BALOBA-1460 file (C-alpha; in Angstrom, 3 decimals):
// residues 144
<rec num="1" residu="x" x="-9.901" y="53.675" z="3.574"/>
<rec num="2" residu="x" x="-10.219" y="55.245" z="-0.261"/>
<rec num="3" residu="x" x="-7.777" y="57.844" z="1.373"/>
<rec num="4" residu="x" x="-5.362" y="55.587" z="2.868"/>
<rec num="5" residu="x" x="-4.910" y="54.135" z="-0.535"/>
<rec num="6" residu="x" x="-4.583" y="57.488" z="-2.001"/>
<rec num="7" residu="x" x="-2.049" y="58.171" z="-0.021"/>
<rec num="8" residu="x" x="-0.421" y="54.777" z="-0.128"/>
<rec num="9" residu="x" x="-0.424" y="55.126" z="-4.102"/>
<rec num="10" residu="x" x="0.857" y="58.846" z="-4.446"/>
<rec num="11" residu="x" x="3.920" y="58.073" z="-1.806"/>
<rec num="12" residu="x" x="4.507" y="54.959" z="-4.246"/>
<rec num="13" residu="x" x="4.754" y="57.563" z="-6.999"/>
<rec num="14" residu="x" x="6.801" y="59.880" z="-5.210"/>
<rec num="15" residu="x" x="8.985" y="57.547" z="-4.149"/>
<rec num="16" residu="x" x="9.582" y="55.617" z="-7.907"/>
<rec num="17" residu="x" x="10.053" y="58.800" z="-9.008"/>
<rec num="18" residu="x" x="12.875" y="60.102" z="-6.676"/>
<rec num="19" residu="x" x="14.456" y="56.752" z="-7.806"/>
<rec num="20" residu="x" x="14.020" y="57.049" z="-11.281"/>
<rec num="21" residu="x" x="15.340" y="60.633" z="-11.034"/>
<rec num="22" residu="x" x="18.851" y="59.516" z="-9.748"/>
<rec num="23" residu="x" x="18.782" y="56.598" z="-12.404"/>
<rec num="24" residu="x" x="17.862" y="58.884" z="-15.076"/>
<rec num="25" residu="x" x="20.737" y="61.670" z="-13.994"/>
<rec num="26" residu="x" x="23.164" y="58.815" z="-14.294"/>
<rec num="27" residu="x" x="22.093" y="57.659" z="-17.406"/>
<rec num="28" residu="x" x="21.889" y="61.526" z="-19.291"/>
<rec num="29" residu="x" x="25.276" y="61.982" z="-17.958"/>
<rec num="30" residu="x" x="26.274" y="58.550" z="-19.730"/>
<rec num="31" residu="x" x="24.639" y="59.162" z="-23.220"/>
<rec num="32" residu="x" x="26.077" y="62.441" z="-23.359"/>
<rec num="33" residu="x" x="29.661" y="61.354" z="-22.614"/>
<rec num="34" residu="x" x="28.844" y="58.632" z="-24.971"/>
<rec num="35" residu="x" x="27.919" y="61.607" z="-27.721"/>
<rec num="36" residu="x" x="30.838" y="63.729" z="-27.253"/>
<rec num="37" residu="x" x="32.853" y="60.623" z="-27.738"/>
<rec num="38" residu="x" x="31.206" y="59.736" z="-30.994"/>
<rec num="39" residu="x" x="31.737" y="63.327" z="-32.337"/>
<rec num="40" residu="x" x="35.202" y="63.205" z="-31.327"/>
<rec num="41" residu="x" x="35.698" y="59.803" z="-33.496"/>
<rec num="42" residu="x" x="33.774" y="61.283" z="-36.174"/>
<rec num="43" residu="x" x="36.370" y="64.428" z="-36.424"/>
<rec num="44" residu="x" x="39.212" y="62.200" z="-35.943"/>
<rec num="45" residu="x" x="38.063" y="59.588" z="-39.169"/>
<rec num="46" residu="x" x="36.897" y="62.980" z="-41.422"/>
<rec num="47" residu="x" x="40.586" y="64.525" z="-40.412"/>
<rec num="48" residu="x" x="42.326" y="60.771" z="-41.060"/>
<rec num="49" residu="x" x="40.033" y="60.496" z="-44.490"/>
<rec num="50" residu="x" x="41.202" y="63.801" z="-45.445"/>
<rec num="51" residu="x" x="44.793" y="62.808" z="-44.565"/>
<rec num="52" residu="x" x="44.550" y="59.631" z="-46.734"/>
<rec num="53" residu="x" x="43.297" y="61.539" z="-49.883"/>
<rec num="54" residu="x" x="46.429" y="64.351" z="-49.660"/>
<rec num="55" residu="x" x="48.488" y="61.490" z="-49.182"/>
<rec num="56" residu="x" x="47.211" y="59.362" z="-52.439"/>
<rec num="57" residu="x" x="47.028" y="62.614" z="-54.536"/>
<rec num="58" residu="x" x="51.237" y="63.024" z="-53.440"/>
<rec num="59" residu="x" x="51.707" y="59.249" z="-54.180"/>
<rec num="60" residu="x" x="50.229" y="59.591" z="-57.299"/>
<rec num="61" residu="x" x="51.706" y="63.043" z="-58.456"/>
<rec num="62" residu="x" x="55.233" y="61.096" z="-57.575"/>
<rec num="63" residu="x" x="54.538" y="58.244" z="-59.860"/>
<rec num="64" residu="x" x="53.495" y="60.396" z="-62.609"/>
<rec num="65" residu="x" x="56.601" y="62.453" z="-61.907"/>
<rec num="66" residu="x" x="58.386" y="59.163" z="-62.142"/>
<rec num="67" residu="x" x="56.944" y="57.793" z="-64.737"/>
<rec num="68" residu="x" x="56.740" y="60.875" z="-67.146"/>
<rec num="69" residu="x" x="60.742" y="62.452" z="-66.282"/>
<rec num="70" residu="x" x="62.052" y="59.360" z="-68.228"/>
<rec num="71" residu="x" x="60.011" y="59.638" z="-71.449"/>
<rec num="72" residu="x" x="60.451" y="63.433" z="-71.559"/>
<rec num="73" residu="x" x="64.085" y="63.736" z="-72.144"/>
<rec num="74" residu="x" x="65.876" y="62.974" z="-74.715"/>
<rec num="75" residu="x" x="69.870" y="62.045" z="-74.557"/>
<rec num="76" residu="x" x="71.879" y="65.067" z="-75.417"/>
<rec num="77" residu="x" x="68.745" y="67.450" z="-76.551"/>
<rec num="78" residu="x" x="67.968" y="70.033" z="-74.061"/>
<rec num="79" residu="x" x="63.848" y="71.732" z="-75.212"/>
<rec num="80" residu="x" x="63.418" y="75.585" z="-74.189"/>
<rec num="81" residu="x" x="60.086" y="77.253" z="-75.175"/>
<rec num="82" residu="x" x="61.778" y="80.279" z="-76.048"/>
<rec num="83" residu="x" x="64.018" y="78.228" z="-78.537"/>
<rec num="84" residu="x" x="61.522" y="76.633" z="-80.290"/>
<rec num="85" residu="x" x="59.780" y="79.498" z="-80.731"/>
<rec num="86" residu="x" x="62.382" y="81.230" z="-82.262"/>
<rec num="87" residu="x" x="63.245" y="78.121" z="-84.594"/>
<rec num="88" residu="x" x="59.784" y="78.934" z="-86.019"/>
<rec num="89" residu="x" x="60.471" y="82.579" z="-86.252"/>
<rec num="90" residu="x" x="63.499" y="82.017" z="-88.080"/>
<rec num="91" residu="x" x="62.085" y="79.422" z="-90.133"/>
<rec num="92" residu="x" x="59.534" y="82.055" z="-91.087"/>
<rec num="93" residu="x" x="56.565" y="79.213" z="-90.530"/>
<rec num="94" residu="x" x="53.322" y="79.571" z="-89.158"/>
<rec num="95" residu="x" x="52.345" y="76.926" z="-86.038"/>
<rec num="96" residu="x" x="50.173" y="75.074" z="-88.295"/>
<rec num="97" residu="x" x="53.075" y="74.787" z="-90.861"/>
<rec num="98" residu="x" x="55.586" y="73.301" z="-88.333"/>
<rec num="99" residu="x" x="53.243" y="71.352" z="-86.745"/>
<rec num="100" residu="x" x="52.930" y="69.808" z="-90.211"/>
<rec num="101" residu="x" x="56.491" y="69.683" z="-90.828"/>
<rec num="102" residu="x" x="56.916" y="67.529" z="-87.389"/>
<rec num="103" residu="x" x="54.009" y="65.644" z="-87.700"/>
<rec num="104" residu="x" x="52.215" y="66.625" z="-84.910"/>
<rec num="105" residu="x" x="49.152" y="68.832" z="-84.091"/>
<rec num="106" residu="x" x="48.778" y="72.291" z="-84.127"/>
<rec num="107" residu="x" x="48.042" y="72.354" z="-80.418"/>
<rec num="108" residu="x" x="51.054" y="70.351" z="-79.920"/>
<rec num="109" residu="x" x="53.212" y="73.131" z="-81.155"/>
<rec num="110" residu="x" x="50.820" y="75.674" z="-79.365"/>
<rec num="111" residu="x" x="51.677" y="74.003" z="-76.032"/>
<rec num="112" residu="x" x="55.351" y="73.775" z="-76.527"/>
<rec num="113" residu="x" x="55.892" y="77.254" z="-77.482"/>
<rec num="114" residu="x" x="53.660" y="78.607" z="-74.261"/>
<rec num="115" residu="x" x="55.750" y="76.413" z="-72.236"/>
<rec num="116" residu="x" x="52.557" y="74.468" z="-71.250"/>
<rec num="117" residu="x" x="53.904" y="70.987" z="-72.130"/>
<rec num="118" residu="x" x="57.184" y="69.165" z="-73.226"/>
<rec num="119" residu="x" x="57.674" y="67.486" z="-76.454"/>
<rec num="120" residu="x" x="58.429" y="63.672" z="-75.859"/>
<rec num="121" residu="x" x="61.791" y="61.907" z="-77.393"/>
<rec num="122" residu="x" x="60.361" y="60.886" z="-80.462"/>
<rec num="123" residu="x" x="59.349" y="64.829" z="-81.416"/>
<rec num="124" residu="x" x="62.685" y="66.165" z="-79.834"/>
<rec num="125" residu="x" x="64.440" y="64.116" z="-82.192"/>
<rec num="126" residu="x" x="62.331" y="65.790" z="-85.080"/>
<rec num="127" residu="x" x="62.984" y="69.319" z="-83.879"/>
<rec num="128" residu="x" x="66.693" y="68.565" z="-83.738"/>
<rec num="129" residu="x" x="66.296" y="67.505" z="-87.426"/>
<rec num="130" residu="x" x="64.537" y="70.816" z="-88.301"/>
<rec num="131" residu="x" x="66.876" y="72.904" z="-85.897"/>
<rec num="132" residu="x" x="69.801" y="72.290" z="-88.911"/>
<rec num="133" residu="x" x="67.421" y="72.718" z="-91.556"/>
<rec num="134" residu="x" x="67.161" y="76.389" z="-93.305"/>
<rec num="135" residu="x" x="64.138" y="77.977" z="-94.740"/>
<rec num="136" residu="x" x="64.292" y="76.715" z="-98.288"/>
<rec num="137" residu="x" x="64.826" y="73.196" z="-97.049"/>
<rec num="138" residu="x" x="61.929" y="73.546" z="-94.198"/>
<rec num="139" residu="x" x="60.124" y="75.200" z="-97.051"/>
<rec num="140" residu="x" x="60.794" y="72.555" z="-99.857"/>
<rec num="141" residu="x" x="59.639" y="69.749" z="-97.038"/>
<rec num="142" residu="x" x="56.469" y="71.277" z="-96.697"/>
<rec num="143" residu="x" x="55.754" y="71.564" z="-100.166"/>
<rec num="144" residu="x" x="56.616" y="68.032" z="-100.952"/>
């Protein structure tokens, strides 16, 4: 009798394993497909996020260019870094003296001459006035 019970138990276990094997195989295929789909979606989200960041940077740059352009240019006055440096040399002034004469910082004069920055309209007007000065007039204004 115990042999019959043991045989029955082992047969039931074998059939259950066989049935589970088929079900588990289908479940594993489904899980693998879901994982690969999730990975593809993550890659797509990452690519879209990068595209959004690039677009935001481009739109910010465009917005800054649009707002900065009118503020830089003064009507009728063109600024050139080389001409500005030549003007300072013609007047025999140091960068610090030129900054004092224009009522700006030394760093502004340095960056304008290096072409790293453009003076705003108000400073361009002051530069136009200084361009019309001679050496004596510039020195007189510095000493005053």
